C-alpha positions in Angstrom: 0.0 0.0 -0.1 3.0 2.4 0.3 4.9 4.1 -2.5 2.9 5.1 -5.5 -0.3 4.3 -4.1 -0.4 6.8 -1.3 -0.9 10.5 -2.6 -0.9 13.7 -0.8 -3.9 16.1 -1.5 -2.0 18.0 -4.5 -1.3 14.7 -6.2 -4.7 13.3 -5.8 -6.2 16.5 -7.2 -3.9 16.2 -10.1 -4.6 12.5 -10.7 -8.6 13.6 -10.5 -8.1 16.4 -12.9 -9.7 18.8 -10.4 -8.2 21.7 -8.6 -6.7 21.7 -5.2 -9.3 23.7 -3.7 -12.2 21.7 -5.1 -10.6 18.6 -3.6 -10.7 20.1 -0.1 -14.5 20.6 -0.7 -14.9 16.9 -1.5 -12.8 15.8 1.5 -15.2 17.8 3.7 -18.0 15.6 2.4 -16.2 12.4 3.5 -13.7 11.4 1.0 -11.7 8.7 2.5 -8.0 9.2 3.6 -5.3 7.7 5.7 -3.0 9.1 8.4 0.4 7.6 9.1 1.3 7.8 12.7 0.4 11.0 14.8 1.2 13.2 11.8 -1.5 15.6 10.8 -0.9 14.8 7.1 -3.5 13.0 5.1 -2.6 10.6 2.4 -5.2 9.1 -0.2 -5.4 6.1 -2.2 -6.5 6.8 -5.7 -8.7 3.9 -6.2 -10.4 4.3 -2.7 -11.2 8.1 -3.6 -12.3 7.2 -7.3 -14.8 4.4 -5.8 -16.1 7.1 -3.2 -16.7 9.5 -5.7 -18.7 7.1 -7.9 -21.1 6.0 -5.2 -21.4 9.5 -3.9 -21.9 11.3 -7.0 -25.2 9.4 -7.4 -26.8 10.8 -4.3 
């Protein structure tokens, strides 16, 4: 799961083709993320975010 699969917010926004600002709006709505240790940094797995977007875009 480590390596290329864990992306930071800028990387995930780029992969999704959306703005960094818009990604944070999505995250506030419950987009899945991971935190390593006690760090405040959040990391994302592209497949998890894409799956979440597919399910939540149909609301």
